[in-house]
N, C-alpha and C positions, 0 to 999 in steps of 0.2 A: 504494500499500500504506500501511497505517496503522501508525504506530510506537506500541508500547504500553509503558508504564512501570509500575513496582511499587515498593513500599516495601522489598522484600527485596533484598539483594545477591545475587550469583551463587550463593554457597554456600548461602545461606538458600533460594533458589529450588530449587535441587537437592534440598535436604533436604525442602522442602515438597512436592515432586513425588512423591516415593516413599515417605516415611517412614510415612505412614498406609495405604499400599497392601500388599496381600498377593498373592503370586505366583498363588495359585489363583483369587482374585477376578479378577484380570486376564485369566487364561486363560478363565474362565467367561464373560467379557464379550465375547470375541472372536466368539462364535456369534451374538451380538445386533447386530453391526455390519453396516452396509449393505456395507462393503467385503469382508466375508467371502466373499460370492458371487462377487465380481470376482476375488479371489485364486484360488478353487477353479476358476473357469472359464478363467483365463488363465495362471496360473503354470506354467512348464514343469517337467515331471518328468524325472528323469534328467539335469538340469543343476544346477550349483551356484547357489544363491541366497543373497544376503547381505541381512540387515536391518541397516542402518547407523544406529546410535542406537537400540538394542533395549531400553533401559530394563530393566524387570524381565523380559524375555525372553518375554512372553505369546505373541506371534506366532511366535517360534522354536519354542517348545513346541507350539503348537496346530497349526502347519503340519508340523513334524517328525513329530507323531503321525499325520499323514495322508499320510505317504510322501514328503514334499518334503526335499530335500537342502539344508538351510538353516543357515547360521551367523548369529551375531549378534555385533555389536561395539558397545561404548559407552565413552565417555570416563570415566564415573563408576566408579571402581573399587569403590566401596561396594556398588553394585547388582550388579556382576559377582560379587563375594565372596558376596553373598546367594544368587545363583543357583548358584554353585559348590558352596556348602554344602548347599543344598537338593536339587540335582539335579547330581551330580558329573559324569555323562557328557554333560551339555548342552554343545554346541559354541558357547560364547560367550566373548569376549575383550575385555580392555580395550585401547582404541586410539583413534586419531585418524582420523575419517572423511575428512579432508583428506590423509591419508598412509596409505593402506591397503597391506597386505602382499600383496595379490593381483596377479597378473601382468596385463598389458594383455590385453584382449579374452577374459578367462577366466571371466566370469560370464554365466549365462543371464538372470538377473533381479536387480534392485537394488530393495530396499524402503526408503522414507524416510517414516516416519509422524510428522509433527509435530516435526521435527528442525531442518531448515535455516533456519526462521524465527528461530532463536536467535542467529544470526550478525549482530551489529550492523553489521559492515562489508560485509554482503551475502554470499550463498551462492555466489558465482562459483567460488571454489577448491574447495568441497565438490562443487558440480555437475560441475566439470571432472573430478575424481577419479571420480565415479560413472560418467561417460561413458568414462573411460580403462578401467576394469575390465570394463565391459560388452562382450560380443562385438558385432559388427555384427549389428544387428536385435534385440539384446537388450532386454529390457522393463524400463522404470522405473515402479515403483508409488509415487506421490508424493502426499503430503498435506501441507497447511499450514492453519493457522487461517483461517477466512473472515471477511472484512469483510462480514458480512450486514446486512440491513436493520434488524433488531432492535438489532444492536450500534451501527449508525450513529446511530440516532435516540434510543436509550435507554441502553444499556450504556456506551457510551463517554463520552457527557456526564456521566453519574453517576460514572464512574471519574475523569474530569478534575477534578470537584468534590470528590471524596474526596481525591485526591492533593494538591489545592491546600490543603485543610484540614490534611493531614498535614504538608505543608511549613510551614505557620504554627506547627505544634507543634514544628518543629525537625527533622523526619525528612529524611533523604536519599532521593532518588527515583533508581531504577535502571532501565536498559533491560531489558525482559522479552522481547519478540518482535515481529515484524511480522505483520500480518494482511492477507490479499490478497482482491481480488475474483477470480472465475473467469477473467476476461479477463486479469488480470495474471499468473495462474499459467500460462496458455497462452503468453503473450508470453515469460515467463521461460524456459520449457522450449524454445520454438522458437529463442530467441536462444542457448540453450546446446547446440544440435546434436541436439535430439530432435524427433521427429514425434508430435504429440499424437493419440492414437487415440480417447480417450473422456475426457470431463469429467463429473463428477457430484458430488453432495453426500456428505459424510463425517460420519455421525452414526449413532446407534442406530436400528434398524428399528422397535422398538415406539414408538408415537407419544406415549406418556406419559413417554418418556425424552428427554434432550437433553444432549448434551456441552457445547454452548454455554452453556446455563443452569448446568449443573454447574460449568464453568469460571469464570464471571463472577459468580455469585451463591451464595456459601456458605449464605445465608439459606434457599435452596431445597433444601439437601441433606436427603435422608431418613436413616433409620437404617441402610440397606444401601448398600453401595458402588455408586456411579453412579445410585442410585434417588433420585427427587425426593420431597419431601413433598407434602402435599395441594395447596397453592397452586401449587407447582412444577409438579405433574402437570396441574393445570387450564390453566395458561399454555402448557405444552408441547403439550397436545392441542389447544388453541385455535389456536395458529399452525401447527402441523404438519398439521392438517386443511386448512388454507388452502393451504400449499405447504411442502415440505420445505426449500426454499432460504431461507426467512425466518429460521430459527432455527439452521440447521445449523452445528455447531461448526467444520467444515473443508470445504476443496475437495479433491476427489481427481481426479487426472489419471493415466491410463495412457498411457505414451508409449514410443516405439521409438527406439533410438539410430540416427541417420541415418548 
């Protein structure tokens, strides 16, 4: 796995992540994601589901509106306050995903979308807690950022050069996240007591969109949320037409508690 650094400290990273995002924009983006179909095919109805690290609650809202019994939890009280203010009945709570209030073997499914990569010490504690609260045979829907070919050969070398320049300007450098290959994700889940059922890419379905480009290159941002500008669309289309694995922002695994 690749360790990624940034010039922002933890508080700045959290502010950057959600300050420019609107709840309704995030909800609208759910239908454009490749993983949306996987959720609708495999999530159990009639059982409690938890999204651990729900952020602005897009999937809690989107899946709740489709009849799923889903709660959300996030450590950032600011985003929970935003959700409570905008949607008071929404079942979202501030809390620690390493210390959940759910009983052992009580959940039918656990969703973790781009969360556990942010533990610099590793995600063992959070993964063990996910396994604790899932019932035997319960499903884990798990994504982390992908160490894809585009990032290996272009995005990460450019990031290293930029951070080296910022260091020379006197800036501090802080841990941001880990990025994984698909094989590394499968090994992580297998070693944590899960059976991997399916592995695929995690990004937007339209080929002119790219979570990976959006995350790594602000220069490619368009005027609408998650939409790329002209050069960004051209690059996304070119690489996505070759293979969705080249540019995908994340790796998705569906796994079952052993």
